[in-house]
N, C-alpha and C positions, 0 to 999 in steps of 0.2 A: 435498743434502737428507739429513737423518738420518731413520732409521726410528724410530717410537715402539715401544718394547718394553713390552708389557703382560705382566707376569711369568707370568700363567696361560696365556697364548697367545702366547708370544714367538716372532716370526719369526726365522729364522736371519740372522746378520749378513750384510750385503751381498746379501740375496736380490734377485733380479732384479725389476725393475719398470719401468714406463714413466716415465722421468725427466721427459720433456717434460710428460706429463699431471700428474705430482705437482707440478711447478712451477706449471703453470696452475691447478691446484686451490688451491695455497697463495695465489696471487695473487688468485683469486676470493674466497677466504675472507677475506683481508686487506681487500679492498674492502668486503665485507659487514660485517665487524667495525667498520671505520671509519665506515661509513654508519650503523650502529646506534648508535654512540657519538657521532655528530655531530662527528667529527674529520676533518681533511683528509688523505687519502693523495695528496699532491701528486705530479706526474709524477717529480720528483727522488726523493722518498721511495720511490715505487714502483720506480724503477730501482735504487736501492740495495737494496731488498728482493729484487728479481730477481737481483742480483749475489750476494747472500748465499745464495740458494736454489740456485744453479747447481752446487753441489758437495756431496759427502758429508763434506767436510772443513771445519772452521771456517776462516773467512777473516778476516784482520786488516784494520783500518781503512785502512791505507796500500795494501793490495792492492785494496780496494774503490775507493779514490781513483784508483789507476792505471787500473783498468777504466773507471771513471766519466769520467776525463779524456779518453777517446777520443771521447765525445760531448758532454761539458761542459767545454770548454777552461778556463773560469773556476773550475772546482771546486777547492776548497782543503780542507785538513784540517778546519777548523771546519764547513764545509758537510756533510762526511761524518759527523762526530761528532754534529751536530745531528740528522741523519736517523737515525743509529743509535740515538741516545737516544730519539727519538720512537718508533721501531719496538720498542725494548725496553719503553718505558712502556706501549705498547698490547698487549704480550704477543705480538708477532709474531715476535720473535727472542729468542735467549738469548745471553748473553755467557759464553764459556768462560774463566773467570778465569785458570786456569793457563796458557792459551795466549794470553791477551789477544786473543781472536778471537771471532767471532760466528757463529751457526748459526741457521737457520730453525727456528721452533718447530713441531713436528709436531702439537701439540694447542692451536693458537692459539685464543684466546677462552675457554678453560676455565681456571679458577684451578688452578694447580699450581706446584710448585717445579721447579727444573732439576736433573735427575739424569742423568748421562752416562757412557757407556762410551767411552773414547778409546783407539784403537789407537796404540801408540807407534811402530809400524813403518810403517803405510800412512797414518795420520792419520784414518782413517775414524772417525766419531763417531756414536753412536746415543743417542737420548733414551729414558730409562726413565720410563714413567708407571705408578706403582704406588701405589695408595691405602694399602696396608699399610706401605710404606716411609715414606710421609708421616706416618702415625699413629705409627710407631716413632720417627721423629725428633722429632715433637712430644712424645711421652711421655718420651723421654730428656732433652729440654730442660726440660720441666716438672719432672721428677724432680730436676734440678740447680738448680731455681729460676731458670731462665734463660728469658727471653721472646724467642724467635726472631723476627727481623724478616724475614729472608730465609734460605732454605735452598738450598744448592747442593752436590751430591755429584758429584765427578769421579773416576771409577775408570779408572786407566790400566793397560793391559796389552796383550794381543794378541787381535785379533779371530779368529774361527774360521778364516778363510782364511789369515791370516798365521801362525797357530799350527801349521798343517799342515806 
């Protein structure tokens, strides 16, 4: 799971937390969101979401497939990609384009773009939720006469722990 960083009250990277509780909270929130929207969080989709949430690092589709295959022998790449597409469409996960990998959304259900800090050493990834950044990107696009359809910012560097 990645931590959400709100720029005014940003927690330190990799701060300790109860990972089991955060995964359980994410799953409960996903069930709530899907129920509100009238869409099905099938057992397979739920299991894919759990696999994605188990780490602070983005996970690739084939790694999801490898993990899923332990309990679903008939799972194939299209099965995983359909589940991932559903989870992205519902705003429950993000795709980290530069890594071709997926990460649980720490602000599921709230409209926002994906902005991420990615540690090139340990792979830890944190989501940034900052309305000022959203407005700045919108203003820059508008100034250029560009109508943004999707905004993703990926910042690669070293997390606080790896930089020490």
